[in-house]
gemmi code that builds the backbone of each chain (N, CA, C; Angstrom):
import gemmi

chains = {
    "A": [
        ("MET", (161.109, 31.656, 17.031), (160.749, 32.741, 16.184), (161.686, 33.372, 15.890)),
        ("GLN", (161.343, 33.874, 14.386), (162.692, 34.878, 14.195), (162.066, 36.424, 13.984)),
        ("VAL", (163.151, 37.255, 14.415), (162.267, 38.703, 14.637), (163.242, 39.181, 13.553)),
        ("THR", (162.412, 39.792, 12.850), (162.918, 40.582, 11.442), (163.564, 42.188, 12.397)),
        ("ARG", (164.200, 42.723, 11.357), (164.992, 43.791, 12.004), (163.739, 44.911, 12.325)),
        ("ARG", (162.941, 44.878, 11.069), (161.684, 45.770, 11.228), (160.959, 45.720, 12.140)),
        ("GLN", (160.683, 44.598, 12.696), (159.952, 43.955, 13.948), (160.582, 44.394, 15.334)),
        ("ALA", (161.881, 44.295, 15.474), (162.913, 44.631, 16.547), (162.771, 46.281, 16.599)),
        ("LEU", (162.912, 46.928, 15.506), (163.257, 48.225, 15.879), (161.370, 48.628, 16.140)),
        ("GLY", (160.445, 48.348, 15.684), (158.955, 48.790, 16.245), (158.766, 48.564, 17.522)),
        ("LEU", (159.487, 47.303, 18.037), (159.255, 46.939, 19.522), (159.975, 47.976, 20.344)),
        ("SER", (161.360, 48.243, 19.842), (162.205, 49.027, 20.846), (161.401, 50.153, 20.895)),
        ("ALA", (161.020, 50.933, 19.697), (160.222, 52.127, 19.706), (159.014, 52.334, 20.581)),
        ("GLY", (158.375, 51.018, 20.658), (157.095, 51.093, 21.238), (157.532, 51.100, 23.010)),
        ("ALA", (158.881, 50.380, 23.379), (159.151, 50.393, 24.639), (159.472, 51.573, 25.161)),
        ("VAL", (160.297, 52.441, 24.212), (160.837, 53.621, 24.564), (159.956, 54.690, 24.587)),
        ("ALA", (158.460, 54.428, 23.744), (157.423, 55.190, 24.027), (156.713, 55.157, 25.430)),
        ("LEU", (156.844, 53.690, 25.770), (155.982, 53.693, 26.966), (156.737, 54.167, 28.064)),
        ("VAL", (158.078, 53.984, 28.198), (159.015, 54.783, 29.213), (158.860, 56.162, 29.275)),
        ("ALA", (158.968, 56.751, 28.094), (158.970, 57.968, 27.955), (157.137, 58.714, 28.539)),
        ("PHE", (156.376, 57.943, 28.282), (155.097, 58.748, 28.392), (154.451, 58.071, 29.585)),
        ("GLY", (154.984, 56.992, 29.702), (154.276, 55.768, 30.956), (153.765, 56.519, 32.169)),
        ("PRO", (154.892, 56.959, 32.889), (154.406, 57.886, 34.289), (153.856, 58.906, 34.132)),
        ("GLY", (154.104, 59.888, 33.143), (153.322, 61.405, 33.040), (151.845, 60.828, 32.661)),
        ("LEU", (151.618, 60.375, 31.408), (150.165, 60.138, 30.887), (149.798, 58.642, 31.263)),
        ("ASN", (148.921, 58.867, 32.250), (148.489, 57.720, 32.662), (147.749, 56.838, 31.449)),
        ("ALA", (147.898, 55.689, 31.299), (147.379, 54.977, 29.984), (145.956, 55.033, 30.102)),
        ("ALA", (145.413, 54.510, 31.553), (143.789, 54.561, 31.693), (143.318, 55.802, 31.987)),
        ("ARG", (143.794, 56.731, 31.664), (143.230, 58.070, 31.570), (142.163, 58.064, 30.473)),
        ("ALA", (140.887, 58.699, 31.088), (139.829, 58.809, 30.065), (140.036, 59.777, 29.020)),
        ("ASP", (139.581, 59.910, 28.015), (139.620, 60.961, 27.080), (138.432, 61.853, 26.960)),
        ("ALA", (138.528, 62.688, 25.900), (137.497, 63.411, 25.724), (136.230, 62.543, 25.045)),
        ("ALA", (136.421, 61.586, 24.335), (135.384, 60.640, 23.850), (134.860, 60.065, 24.886)),
        ("ALA", (135.461, 59.498, 26.005), (134.653, 58.723, 26.891), (133.792, 59.497, 27.662)),
        ("THR", (134.448, 60.979, 28.080), (133.467, 62.198, 28.657), (132.302, 62.109, 27.925)),
        ("ASP", (132.633, 62.336, 26.645), (131.360, 62.873, 25.650), (130.355, 61.637, 25.756)),
        ("LYS", (130.484, 60.409, 25.863), (129.923, 59.113, 25.758), (129.050, 59.455, 27.031)),
        ("SER", (129.663, 59.373, 28.497), (128.745, 59.529, 29.789), (128.150, 60.908, 29.713)),
        ("LEU", (128.261, 62.356, 29.011), (127.588, 63.085, 29.114), (126.287, 62.576, 28.323)),
        ("MET", (126.763, 62.053, 26.967), (125.359, 61.899, 26.366), (124.756, 61.017, 26.670)),
        ("GLU", (124.935, 60.018, 27.706), (124.069, 58.958, 28.450), (123.202, 59.737, 29.392)),
        ("PHE", (123.876, 60.810, 29.761), (123.161, 61.552, 30.686), (121.773, 62.419, 30.168)),
        ("THR", (122.253, 62.897, 29.350), (121.462, 64.157, 28.556), (120.234, 63.196, 27.660)),
        ("GLY", (120.583, 62.141, 27.190), (119.795, 61.504, 26.614), (119.990, 62.018, 25.000)),
        ("GLY", (121.286, 62.169, 24.766), (121.536, 62.861, 23.220), (121.164, 63.930, 23.014)),
        ("LYS", (120.957, 64.742, 24.119), (120.569, 66.042, 23.500), (122.017, 67.001, 23.848)),
        ("ALA", (122.104, 67.997, 23.228), (123.286, 69.025, 23.654), (122.807, 70.128, 24.729)),
        ("PRO", (123.567, 69.897, 25.715), (123.383, 70.885, 26.731), (123.269, 72.466, 26.399)),
        ("ALA", (122.670, 73.172, 26.963), (122.700, 74.499, 26.930), (123.559, 75.185, 27.775)),
        ("THR", (123.969, 76.469, 27.602), (124.541, 77.167, 28.792), (123.826, 77.887, 29.561)),
        ("GLY", (124.205, 78.392, 30.695), (123.421, 79.325, 31.718), (122.781, 78.362, 32.719)),
        ("ARG", (122.226, 79.098, 33.817), (121.467, 78.710, 34.859), (122.257, 77.702, 35.817)),
        ("ILE", (123.307, 76.858, 35.241), (124.136, 75.984, 36.260), (125.366, 76.835, 36.329)),
        ("THR", (125.741, 76.829, 37.609), (127.360, 77.423, 38.106), (128.055, 76.370, 38.854)),
        ("LEU", (129.180, 76.220, 38.307), (130.058, 75.243, 38.886), (131.099, 76.037, 39.219)),
        ("ASN", (131.525, 75.921, 40.641), (132.579, 76.546, 41.141), (133.567, 75.909, 41.517)),
        ("ALA", (134.591, 75.924, 41.091), (136.216, 75.066, 41.098), (137.163, 76.074, 41.366)),
        ("PRO", (138.398, 75.771, 42.043), (139.445, 76.593, 42.077), (140.328, 76.322, 41.042)),
        ("GLU", (140.647, 77.730, 40.756), (141.626, 78.032, 39.378), (142.715, 77.008, 39.263)),
        ("ILE", (143.255, 77.193, 40.559), (144.543, 76.262, 40.818), (144.368, 75.476, 42.140)),
        ("ALA", (144.385, 74.182, 41.990), (144.251, 73.284, 43.065), (145.589, 72.673, 43.378)),
        ("GLU", (146.380, 72.941, 44.663), (147.507, 72.818, 44.808), (147.710, 70.891, 45.243)),
        ("ASN", (146.787, 70.377, 45.828), (146.435, 69.039, 46.021), (145.341, 68.664, 45.310)),
        ("GLY", (145.560, 67.600, 44.202), (144.537, 66.816, 43.515), (143.900, 66.036, 44.495)),
        ("ASN", (144.217, 65.626, 45.671), (143.412, 64.864, 46.453), (142.177, 65.178, 47.116)),
        ("THR", (142.203, 66.191, 47.193), (140.966, 67.186, 47.812), (140.527, 68.505, 46.865)),
        ("VAL", (139.842, 68.280, 46.320), (139.675, 69.657, 45.198), (138.027, 70.193, 45.610)),
        ("PRO", (137.952, 71.109, 46.236), (136.526, 71.538, 46.709), (135.917, 71.858, 45.393)),
        ("ILE", (134.380, 71.275, 45.089), (133.801, 72.015, 44.111), (132.618, 72.229, 44.730)),
        ("SER", (131.567, 73.120, 44.076), (130.172, 73.351, 44.484), (129.400, 73.525, 42.881)),
        ("VAL", (128.460, 72.977, 43.156), (127.391, 73.261, 41.639), (126.255, 73.876, 42.308)),
        ("SER", (125.566, 74.880, 41.630), (124.327, 75.400, 41.859), (123.553, 75.504, 40.673)),
        ("VAL", (122.105, 75.542, 40.834), (121.314, 75.483, 39.725), (120.463, 76.501, 40.066)),
        ("GLU", (119.992, 77.410, 39.184), (118.935, 78.334, 39.163), (118.020, 77.406, 38.958)),
        ("SER", (116.569, 77.591, 39.819), (115.570, 76.790, 39.834), (114.639, 77.254, 40.990)),
        ("ASP", (113.427, 77.103, 40.678), (112.197, 77.559, 41.580), (112.413, 76.466, 42.851)),
        ("MET", (112.601, 75.221, 42.311), (112.567, 73.862, 43.098), (110.998, 73.548, 43.373)),
        ("THR", (110.094, 74.049, 42.649), (108.663, 73.528, 43.329), (108.373, 72.068, 42.564)),
        ("ASP", (107.411, 71.556, 42.535), (106.611, 70.411, 41.989), (106.650, 70.262, 40.591)),
        ("ALA", (106.573, 71.610, 40.017), (106.327, 71.809, 38.787), (107.334, 71.955, 38.000)),
        ("SER", (108.455, 72.717, 38.721), (109.760, 73.070, 37.937), (110.840, 72.572, 38.854)),
        ("TYR", (111.338, 71.606, 38.761), (113.010, 71.516, 39.328), (113.757, 70.719, 38.992)),
        ("VAL", (115.092, 70.685, 39.553), (116.236, 70.247, 38.862), (116.264, 68.781, 39.699)),
        ("GLU", (116.415, 67.461, 38.551), (116.265, 66.401, 38.709), (117.729, 65.931, 39.271)),
        ("SER", (118.379, 66.007, 38.219), (119.821, 65.494, 39.059), (121.196, 66.429, 38.246)),
        ("VAL", (122.088, 66.581, 38.868), (123.552, 67.142, 38.185), (124.370, 65.839, 38.280)),
        ("VAL", (125.092, 65.945, 37.114), (126.273, 65.020, 36.994), (127.607, 65.792, 36.870)),
        ("VAL", (128.745, 65.496, 37.708), (129.896, 66.179, 37.528), (130.790, 65.034, 36.470)),
        ("LEU", (131.646, 65.770, 35.772), (132.526, 64.666, 35.552), (133.899, 65.485, 34.991)),
        ("ALA", (135.023, 64.875, 35.118), (136.233, 65.246, 35.105), (136.778, 64.611, 33.571)),
        ("GLU", (137.285, 65.412, 32.759), (137.821, 64.881, 31.587), (139.109, 64.035, 31.592)),
        ("GLY", (139.866, 64.498, 32.717), (141.152, 63.711, 32.141), (141.423, 62.841, 33.636)),
        ("ASN", (140.656, 62.443, 33.993), (140.648, 61.202, 35.395), (140.629, 59.834, 34.660)),
        ("PRO", (140.918, 58.966, 35.242), (140.930, 57.600, 34.586), (139.468, 57.226, 34.133)),
        ("ASN", (138.811, 57.576, 35.155), (137.255, 57.167, 34.795), (136.590, 58.885, 34.953)),
        ("PRO", (135.880, 59.120, 33.854), (135.305, 60.525, 34.044), (134.570, 60.659, 34.995)),
        ("SER", (133.534, 59.934, 35.235), (132.429, 60.191, 36.222), (132.785, 60.463, 37.802)),
        ("VAL", (132.592, 61.465, 38.450), (132.829, 61.990, 39.846), (131.529, 61.718, 40.564)),
        ("ALA", (130.253, 62.599, 40.089), (129.328, 62.278, 41.143), (128.005, 62.563, 40.441)),
        ("THR", (126.896, 62.136, 40.670), (125.688, 62.289, 40.450), (124.793, 62.999, 41.603)),
        ("PHE", (124.542, 63.898, 41.733), (123.716, 64.241, 42.650), (121.996, 64.378, 42.060)),
        ("HIS", (121.369, 64.126, 43.006), (119.672, 63.842, 42.673), (119.186, 64.789, 43.745)),
        ("PHE", (118.272, 65.686, 43.325), (117.693, 66.731, 43.766), (115.890, 66.204, 43.738)),
        ("THR", (115.332, 66.942, 44.831), (113.652, 66.855, 44.820), (113.420, 67.995, 45.036)),
        ("PRO", (112.169, 68.531, 45.010), (111.536, 69.873, 45.012), (111.766, 70.123, 46.805)),
        ("MET", (112.053, 68.871, 47.476), (112.407, 69.117, 49.180), (113.725, 69.482, 49.320)),
        ("SER", (114.431, 69.554, 48.316), (115.819, 70.386, 48.479), (115.925, 71.551, 48.573)),
        ("GLY", (114.681, 72.369, 48.459), (114.905, 73.718, 48.442), (115.836, 74.491, 47.592)),
        ("GLU", (116.963, 74.216, 47.314), (117.970, 75.020, 46.292), (118.387, 73.747, 45.977)),
        ("ALA", (118.836, 73.637, 44.744), (119.786, 72.637, 43.571), (121.245, 73.104, 43.808)),
        ("SER", (121.733, 73.014, 45.184), (122.995, 72.989, 45.165), (123.717, 72.079, 46.273)),
        ("ALA", (124.906, 71.954, 45.742), (125.773, 70.853, 46.498), (127.020, 70.990, 46.326)),
        ("THR", (127.942, 70.592, 47.606), (129.386, 71.299, 47.701), (130.051, 69.741, 48.054)),
        ("THR", (130.949, 69.374, 47.376), (131.593, 68.055, 47.829), (133.282, 68.429, 47.536)),
        ("ARG", (134.065, 67.391, 47.841), (135.668, 67.677, 47.535), (135.658, 66.288, 46.681)),
        ("MET", (136.561, 66.607, 45.658), (137.147, 65.447, 44.658), (138.410, 65.342, 44.297)),
        ("ARG", (138.600, 64.246, 43.642), (140.007, 63.714, 43.041), (140.414, 64.368, 41.810)),
        ("LEU", (141.134, 64.900, 41.430), (141.603, 65.451, 39.967), (143.338, 64.785, 39.685)),
        ("ALA", (143.175, 64.048, 38.697), (144.516, 63.403, 38.303), (145.673, 64.359, 37.841)),
        ("GLY", (145.003, 65.346, 37.303), (146.168, 66.511, 36.555), (145.127, 67.466, 36.155)),
        ("THR", (145.790, 68.668, 35.665), (145.185, 69.791, 35.214), (144.005, 69.256, 34.162)),
        ("GLN", (142.991, 69.945, 33.973), (141.817, 69.392, 33.177), (140.728, 70.015, 33.468)),
        ("ASN", (139.683, 69.653, 32.701), (138.562, 70.413, 32.656), (137.455, 69.846, 33.448)),
        ("VAL", (136.684, 70.337, 34.405), (135.733, 69.831, 35.312), (134.343, 70.262, 34.551)),
        ("ILE", (133.264, 69.387, 34.409), (132.105, 69.485, 33.833), (130.852, 69.292, 34.540)),
        ("ALA", (130.193, 70.063, 34.704), (128.826, 69.841, 35.432), (127.616, 69.915, 34.562)),
        ("ILE", (126.731, 69.121, 34.522), (125.536, 69.217, 33.769), (124.362, 68.936, 34.526)),
        ("ALA", (123.039, 69.664, 34.553), (122.473, 69.754, 35.059), (120.831, 69.198, 34.304)),
        ("LYS", (120.155, 68.615, 34.664), (119.013, 68.094, 33.942), (117.680, 68.363, 34.580)),
        ("MET", (116.840, 69.133, 34.203), (115.607, 69.747, 34.655), (114.513, 68.527, 34.642)),
        ("ASN", (113.399, 68.647, 35.435), (112.367, 67.677, 35.246), (111.690, 67.862, 34.160)),
        ("ASP", (111.826, 68.840, 33.067), (111.193, 68.939, 31.652), (112.116, 68.447, 30.750)),
        ("GLY", (113.330, 67.847, 31.401), (114.361, 67.171, 30.234), (115.183, 68.193, 29.540)),
        ("SER", (115.450, 69.571, 30.008), (116.309, 70.425, 29.308), (117.271, 70.387, 30.008)),
        ("VAL", (118.676, 70.379, 29.488), (119.891, 70.016, 29.989), (121.006, 71.458, 29.971)),
        ("PHE", (121.584, 71.856, 31.109), (122.552, 72.803, 31.031), (123.731, 72.279, 31.473)),
        ("MET", (124.970, 72.838, 30.881), (126.371, 72.801, 31.357), (127.110, 73.843, 31.600)),
        ("ASP", (128.199, 73.646, 32.641), (128.891, 74.458, 32.886), (130.307, 74.050, 33.122)),
        ("LYS", (131.431, 74.569, 32.563), (132.659, 74.158, 32.465), (133.904, 74.657, 32.957)),
        ("LYS", (134.798, 74.005, 33.677), (136.093, 74.931, 34.326), (137.207, 74.040, 34.316)),
        ("LEU", (138.290, 74.792, 33.985), (139.735, 74.539, 33.722), (140.280, 74.435, 35.149)),
        ("VAL", (140.795, 73.377, 35.755), (141.394, 73.328, 36.981), (142.522, 72.854, 36.860)),
        ("LYS", (143.689, 73.846, 37.335), (145.070, 73.615, 37.146), (145.151, 72.754, 38.421)),
        ("VAL", (146.029, 71.535, 38.275), (146.446, 70.749, 39.380), (148.047, 70.703, 39.690)),
        ("THR", (148.255, 71.141, 40.903), (149.848, 71.305, 40.926), (150.177, 69.303, 41.009)),
        ("ILE", (149.716, 68.789, 42.139), (149.942, 67.345, 42.354), (148.708, 66.546, 41.867)),
        ("GLY", (148.900, 65.757, 41.206), (147.780, 64.507, 41.061), (147.339, 64.053, 42.110)),
        ("GLY", (145.896, 63.598, 42.227), (145.430, 62.713, 43.296), (145.020, 61.590, 42.822)),
        ("CYS", (145.571, 60.676, 42.183), (144.874, 59.198, 41.780), (146.129, 58.281, 42.186)),
        ("GLY", (147.225, 58.587, 42.797), (148.164, 57.809, 43.505), (148.518, 56.935, 42.371)),
        ("GLY", (149.218, 56.076, 42.735), (149.852, 54.700, 41.809), (150.770, 54.925, 40.604)),
    ],
    "B": [
        ("MET", (140.679, 49.005, 58.349), (140.171, 50.449, 58.468), (138.852, 50.401, 59.736)),
        ("ALA", (139.145, 51.399, 60.410), (138.194, 51.698, 61.693), (136.681, 51.923, 60.959)),
        ("THR", (135.882, 51.540, 61.709), (134.579, 51.677, 61.145), (134.069, 53.235, 60.733)),
        ("PRO", (133.649, 53.403, 59.627), (133.406, 54.772, 59.243), (132.300, 55.567, 60.032)),
        ("LYS", (132.670, 56.841, 60.738), (131.843, 57.636, 61.564), (131.358, 58.490, 60.915)),
        ("PRO", (130.236, 58.822, 60.702), (129.420, 59.979, 60.047), (129.250, 60.988, 61.029)),
        ("ARG", (129.635, 62.098, 60.474), (129.290, 63.423, 61.317), (128.448, 64.269, 60.525)),
        ("VAL", (127.442, 64.806, 61.223), (126.229, 65.655, 60.353), (126.247, 66.909, 61.181)),
        ("LYS", (125.785, 67.804, 60.338), (125.440, 69.162, 60.713), (124.442, 69.747, 60.403)),
        ("VAL", (123.095, 69.895, 61.349), (121.906, 70.500, 60.962), (121.489, 71.236, 61.926)),
        ("PRO", (121.012, 72.403, 61.453), (120.404, 73.253, 62.661), (119.330, 72.547, 63.280)),
        ("LYS", (119.346, 72.951, 64.731), (118.694, 72.593, 65.924), (116.956, 72.996, 65.411)),
        ("SER", (116.877, 73.917, 65.220), (115.431, 74.351, 64.774), (115.500, 75.409, 63.649)),
        ("ALA", (114.345, 75.840, 62.975), (113.923, 76.195, 61.616), (112.656, 76.732, 61.979)),
        ("SER", (112.281, 77.803, 60.936), (111.052, 78.184, 60.680), (110.567, 77.390, 59.714)),
        ("ALA", (109.204, 77.336, 59.572), (108.687, 76.410, 58.544), (108.827, 77.053, 56.947)),
        ("GLY", (109.221, 76.276, 56.348), (109.572, 76.687, 54.868), (110.954, 77.388, 54.701)),
        ("GLU", (111.739, 77.221, 55.634), (112.986, 77.836, 55.460), (113.892, 76.700, 55.152)),
        ("VAL", (114.930, 77.122, 54.291), (116.145, 76.525, 53.586), (117.105, 76.400, 54.375)),
        ("ILE", (117.446, 75.234, 54.645), (118.706, 75.154, 55.700), (119.633, 74.305, 54.830)),
        ("THR", (121.062, 74.510, 55.232), (121.943, 73.931, 55.006), (122.484, 72.908, 55.681)),
        ("ILE", (122.731, 71.534, 55.177), (123.080, 70.314, 55.766), (124.153, 70.302, 55.513)),
        ("LYS", (125.373, 69.953, 56.365), (127.131, 69.348, 56.305), (127.143, 68.301, 56.659)),
        ("THR", (127.465, 67.285, 55.732), (127.734, 65.509, 56.160), (129.170, 65.371, 55.833)),
        ("LEU", (129.730, 64.582, 56.690), (131.190, 63.934, 56.540), (131.284, 62.691, 56.989)),
        ("ILE", (131.632, 61.767, 56.510), (131.909, 60.435, 56.943), (133.404, 59.858, 56.749)),
        ("SER", (133.958, 59.460, 57.749), (135.725, 59.225, 57.385), (135.633, 57.528, 56.781)),
        ("HIS", (135.965, 57.569, 55.908), (136.350, 56.529, 54.762), (137.499, 56.877, 54.002)),
        ("ASN", (138.367, 55.783, 53.852), (139.007, 55.723, 53.032), (138.943, 56.150, 51.478)),
        ("MET", (138.014, 55.601, 50.860), (137.530, 55.728, 49.581), (138.843, 55.396, 48.724)),
        ("GLU", (139.024, 53.960, 48.729), (140.183, 53.614, 47.886), (139.678, 53.041, 46.503)),
        ("SER", (140.305, 54.044, 45.803), (139.892, 54.178, 44.411), (140.179, 53.130, 43.411)),
        ("GLY", (141.003, 52.277, 43.780), (141.402, 50.944, 42.987), (142.214, 51.244, 42.066)),
        ("GLN", (142.894, 52.730, 42.021), (144.070, 53.007, 40.752), (145.318, 52.612, 41.591)),
        ("ARG", (145.217, 52.630, 43.181), (146.598, 52.512, 43.314), (147.180, 51.134, 43.548)),
        ("LYS", (148.579, 51.218, 43.838), (149.052, 49.910, 43.969), (149.883, 49.985, 45.263)),
        ("ASP", (150.016, 48.812, 45.520), (150.736, 48.693, 46.926), (152.145, 48.259, 46.828)),
        ("LYS", (152.902, 47.985, 47.485), (154.614, 48.075, 47.557), (154.902, 46.877, 46.220)),
        ("ASP", (154.213, 45.713, 46.261), (154.474, 45.090, 45.385), (153.907, 45.030, 44.002)),
        ("GLY", (153.386, 46.076, 43.796), (152.940, 46.317, 42.406), (151.394, 45.677, 42.190)),
        ("ASN", (150.798, 45.143, 43.318), (149.397, 44.789, 43.019), (148.479, 46.018, 43.280)),
        ("VAL", (147.086, 46.008, 42.354), (146.395, 46.858, 42.546), (145.500, 46.784, 44.155)),
        ("ILE", (145.489, 47.700, 44.616), (144.552, 47.525, 45.883), (143.226, 47.664, 45.395)),
        ("PRO", (142.232, 46.596, 45.746), (141.051, 46.553, 45.266), (140.139, 47.897, 45.611)),
        ("ARG", (139.530, 48.311, 44.905), (138.392, 49.520, 45.108), (137.602, 49.293, 46.592)),
        ("GLN", (137.548, 50.209, 47.397), (136.400, 49.950, 48.218), (136.104, 51.602, 48.639)),
        ("ILE", (134.779, 51.775, 48.139), (134.400, 53.415, 48.355), (133.119, 53.217, 48.907)),
        ("ILE", (132.554, 54.359, 49.265), (131.372, 54.598, 49.515), (130.502, 55.049, 48.042)),
        ("ASN", (129.780, 54.269, 47.651), (128.992, 54.354, 46.447), (127.826, 55.076, 46.209)),
        ("LYS", (126.988, 55.191, 47.448), (125.613, 55.923, 47.385), (125.701, 56.624, 48.551)),
        ("PHE", (125.029, 57.744, 48.538), (124.694, 58.370, 49.852), (122.961, 59.161, 49.448)),
        ("SER", (122.378, 59.098, 50.700), (121.006, 59.853, 50.422), (120.556, 60.382, 51.817)),
        ("CYS", (119.879, 61.366, 51.580), (119.309, 61.988, 52.709), (117.701, 61.953, 52.598)),
        ("GLU", (116.956, 61.588, 53.479), (115.444, 61.511, 53.533), (114.943, 62.341, 54.985)),
        ("PHE", (113.843, 63.202, 54.482), (113.229, 63.579, 55.822), (111.838, 63.111, 55.909)),
        ("ASN", (111.756, 62.520, 57.167), (110.556, 61.885, 57.303), (110.040, 60.591, 56.261)),
        ("GLY", (111.166, 60.109, 55.802), (110.569, 59.126, 55.153), (110.993, 59.673, 53.384)),
        ("LYS", (110.804, 60.926, 53.308), (110.868, 61.373, 51.859), (112.066, 61.847, 51.528)),
        ("PRO", (112.734, 61.300, 50.090), (113.926, 61.693, 49.810), (113.990, 63.350, 49.777)),
        ("VAL", (115.356, 63.874, 49.804), (115.623, 65.079, 49.994), (116.708, 65.408, 49.005)),
        ("PHE", (117.826, 64.444, 49.428), (119.189, 64.547, 48.225), (119.613, 63.422, 48.381)),
        ("GLY", (120.373, 63.083, 47.376), (120.993, 61.680, 46.947), (122.394, 62.275, 46.077)),
        ("CYS", (122.974, 61.068, 46.136), (124.281, 60.918, 45.510), (124.854, 59.910, 44.970)),
        ("ASP", (124.922, 59.348, 43.672), (125.626, 58.528, 43.309), (127.117, 58.757, 43.298)),
        ("ILE", (128.194, 57.812, 43.897), (129.502, 58.247, 44.123), (130.465, 57.375, 43.199)),
        ("ALA", (131.441, 58.199, 42.682), (132.526, 57.538, 42.013), (133.729, 57.483, 42.450)),
        ("PRO", (134.790, 56.652, 42.309), (136.031, 56.505, 43.165), (136.677, 58.307, 43.198)),
        ("ALA", (136.433, 59.262, 42.150), (137.001, 60.451, 42.179), (136.368, 61.553, 43.276)),
        ("ILE", (135.593, 60.690, 44.244), (135.429, 61.879, 45.306), (136.436, 61.541, 46.377)),
        ("SER", (137.022, 62.322, 46.855), (137.929, 62.429, 48.300), (137.786, 61.243, 49.346)),
        ("ALA", (138.743, 61.223, 49.918), (138.502, 60.471, 51.337), (138.047, 61.209, 51.910)),
        ("ASN", (137.196, 60.559, 53.063), (136.150, 61.171, 53.962), (135.486, 62.131, 53.093)),
        ("PRO", (134.359, 61.541, 52.544), (133.405, 62.449, 51.314), (132.707, 63.239, 52.363)),
        ("TYR", (132.776, 64.192, 52.017), (131.785, 65.743, 52.212), (130.851, 65.999, 51.562)),
        ("PHE", (129.585, 66.179, 52.205), (128.391, 66.591, 51.062), (128.023, 67.837, 52.005)),
        ("GLU", (127.689, 68.867, 51.052), (126.867, 69.874, 51.833), (125.613, 70.338, 50.527)),
        ("PHE", (124.785, 70.060, 51.094), (123.428, 70.388, 50.449), (122.236, 71.563, 51.242)),
        ("SER", (121.174, 71.574, 50.816), (120.407, 72.208, 51.499), (118.709, 71.287, 51.477)),
        ("ALA", (118.078, 71.907, 52.258), (116.672, 71.101, 52.350), (115.792, 72.082, 52.848)),
        ("LYS", (114.547, 71.750, 52.482), (113.472, 72.733, 52.734), (112.683, 72.008, 53.966)),
        ("VAL", (111.982, 72.739, 54.921), (111.837, 71.942, 56.006), (110.335, 72.689, 56.285)),
        ("MET", (109.292, 71.756, 56.391), (107.674, 72.460, 56.702), (107.340, 72.174, 57.799)),
        ("GLU", (107.903, 70.954, 58.592), (107.446, 70.420, 59.663), (108.658, 69.930, 60.265)),
        ("SER", (108.254, 69.617, 61.954), (109.384, 69.057, 62.720), (109.653, 67.602, 62.256)),
        ("GLY", (110.699, 66.984, 62.387), (110.718, 65.768, 62.180), (112.238, 65.454, 62.152)),
        ("SER", (112.525, 64.322, 61.464), (114.005, 63.928, 61.509), (114.609, 63.664, 60.248)),
        ("PHE", (115.703, 63.825, 59.771), (116.380, 63.502, 58.807), (117.252, 62.399, 58.826)),
        ("THR", (117.324, 61.170, 58.111), (117.946, 60.295, 58.082), (119.036, 60.246, 57.011)),
        ("PHE", (120.096, 59.812, 57.376), (121.254, 59.960, 56.320), (122.008, 58.313, 56.147)),
        ("THR", (122.008, 58.199, 55.065), (122.871, 56.781, 54.742), (123.822, 56.702, 53.605)),
        ("TRP", (124.907, 56.034, 54.235), (125.715, 55.860, 53.134), (125.701, 54.245, 52.656)),
        ("VAL", (126.030, 53.695, 51.780), (125.971, 52.630, 51.228), (127.826, 52.404, 50.638)),
        ("ASP", (128.478, 51.375, 51.466), (129.906, 50.962, 51.067), (129.709, 50.033, 49.956)),
        ("ASP", (130.857, 50.073, 49.282), (131.175, 48.810, 48.434), (130.909, 47.590, 48.972)),
        ("ASN", (131.400, 47.335, 50.163), (131.216, 45.786, 50.584), (129.927, 45.446, 51.359)),
        ("GLY", (128.714, 46.425, 50.705), (127.360, 45.954, 50.959), (126.980, 46.652, 52.343)),
        ("GLU", (127.927, 47.111, 53.391), (127.444, 47.648, 54.701), (126.860, 49.082, 54.395)),
        ("THR", (126.001, 49.293, 55.226), (125.354, 50.706, 55.107), (125.479, 51.286, 56.459)),
        ("TYR", (125.757, 52.612, 56.520), (125.965, 53.339, 57.841), (125.102, 54.485, 57.718)),
        ("SER", (124.368, 54.464, 58.759), (123.187, 55.623, 58.957), (123.286, 56.389, 60.062)),
        ("HIS", (122.633, 57.868, 59.975), (122.599, 58.835, 61.003), (121.466, 59.311, 60.990)),
        ("GLU", (120.728, 59.609, 62.445), (119.676, 60.342, 62.070), (119.849, 61.697, 63.104)),
        ("GLN", (119.207, 62.595, 62.848), (119.130, 64.080, 63.335), (117.579, 64.486, 63.342)),
        ("ALA", (117.257, 65.538, 64.434), (115.714, 65.673, 64.368), (115.993, 67.151, 64.336)),
        ("ILE", (115.221, 67.962, 63.785), (114.684, 69.275, 63.821), (113.857, 69.755, 64.359)),
        ("GLU", (113.410, 70.566, 64.533), (112.339, 71.390, 65.414), (111.994, 72.595, 64.517)),
        ("VAL", (110.902, 72.600, 63.951), (110.085, 73.560, 63.464), (109.224, 74.487, 63.905)),
        ("LYS", (109.595, 75.808, 64.082), (108.743, 76.475, 64.992), (107.675, 77.286, 63.971)),
    ],
}
model = gemmi.Model(1)
for chain_id, residues in chains.items():
    chain = gemmi.Chain(chain_id)
    for i, (resn, *xyz) in enumerate(residues, 1):
        res = gemmi.Residue()
        res.name, res.seqid = resn, gemmi.SeqId(i, " ")
        for name, pos in zip(("N", "CA", "C"), xyz):
            atom = gemmi.Atom()
            atom.name, atom.element = name, gemmi.Element(name[0])
            atom.pos, atom.b_iso = gemmi.Position(*pos), 0.0
            res.add_atom(atom)
        chain.add_residue(res)
    model.add_chain(chain)
structure = gemmi.Structure()
structure.add_model(model)
structure.setup_entities()
């Protein structure tokens, strides 16, 4: 196969770009579009409103391997009106989904705490779905000093 | 990996209708499937992908888990107790195994 000058230049430029961005920017990193897609799947195409849900996350997380987060949603948690589920998404992780919490009226309160991994500085999003279908969202930017995805 | 060991904290007693806080932890590597070993081979994903809590057979709290949950997954949530009974906690591993733990509570 004969390689033209143009092809050779293109190839080497690509290689340089890979070397330059490879380690810093994870190729498998989820982008905002993938996050939006999983968000829309969860809400069923509805745009989430703000309020009622609170996402607590540290402003600066030194270790991306264990970032404590907690979500709580204002709700009576009665049979007539309760929070069905809460999904947590991380925009900048290789896979945006983090966890989906399922609540029932027996939960008493719609709140949950866990520890998550963050690949780097990014937005963490929590979306709550009520039993009547309305959705609420909260977003927090978490600065990560050491990423937690290894590899 | 050693057998995952669940640790659960539930108050011993509560008054009827009280909302109690439950803390759970299970020892597990939560191998994300993103890491590579020395030779550059991807270490296959093995995580706990589901957690659920039931009170006297009725669901209280559940969670679908992605690899973005840290090793030794920790969950803190609440439950409303109306009568004495027992909580059953179940963790489902990627390899199909389930780990469960039971804890009783007395309601006065």
